[in-house]
C-alpha positions, 0 to 999 in steps of 0.5 A, spaced: 439 860 106 436 866 105 438 871 111 434 871 117 433 879 116 429 877 110 424 872 113 418 872 117 419 872 125 412 871 127 405 869 125 402 876 125 406 878 119 404 872 115 397 872 117 397 880 115 399 877 108 394 872 107 388 877 109 391 883 105 395 880 100 394 878 092 395 871 090 398 868 084 397 860 082 401 855 078 400 848 078 406 846 083 406 852 087 402 859 089 405 866 091 401 871 096 404 878 096 403 884 100 406 891 100 410 892 107 412 899 110 419 896 113 423 898 107 425 891 106 423 884 103 420 878 107 419 871 105 416 865 107 415 858 104 410 854 107 410 846 105 404 842 108 404 835 111 399 834 105 405 835 100 410 831 104 409 827 110 416 827 112 420 833 115 426 831 112 422 832 105 419 838 107 425 842 109 429 840 103 423 843 099 424 849 103 431 850 103 431 849 096 426 855 095 430 859 100 437 858 096 434 859 089 431 866 092 437 868 095 441 867 089 436 871 085 434 876 091 436 882 087 431 881 081 425 881 087 421 887 088 423 890 094 418 893 100 414 887 099 412 880 103 412 874 099 409 867 102 410 861 097 406 855 098 408 849 095 402 844 092 407 838 089 412 834 092 415 834 085 419 840 087 424 835 091 427 832 085 425 838 080 432 840 077 434 847 080 434 851 074 427 849 073 425 851 080 429 858 079 424 859 073 418 857 076 420 862 082 422 867 077 415 867 073 411 867 080 415 874 082 414 877 075 407 875 075 406 879 081 410 885 079 406 885 073 399 885 077 402 890 082 404 895 076 397 894 073 393 896 080 397 902 081 397 905 074 
């Protein structure tokens, strides 16, 4: 699990990212990201009841994503807030390597998008 410091602690921060952030969409999940002034990265994972009815399934998806992010945390650009929104319950059964690849694609696309708008 990702360290508590790097997760959101209130809805206010999440609301700010939704309002001011940019979105990248893939078929199974999307990423909303925005810069922050805190000096470190924060991450949230959102899994709706529409995706998976059982709390056990939603939490399993959430834990798998947090673990993949923890293992690859050094590759994530710093001083940003990220919200991963899950659209597919296939992530429960997806091999971990594919999940890491999907997350990596989203983060790299966010990095490219950020670099385009800044110069």
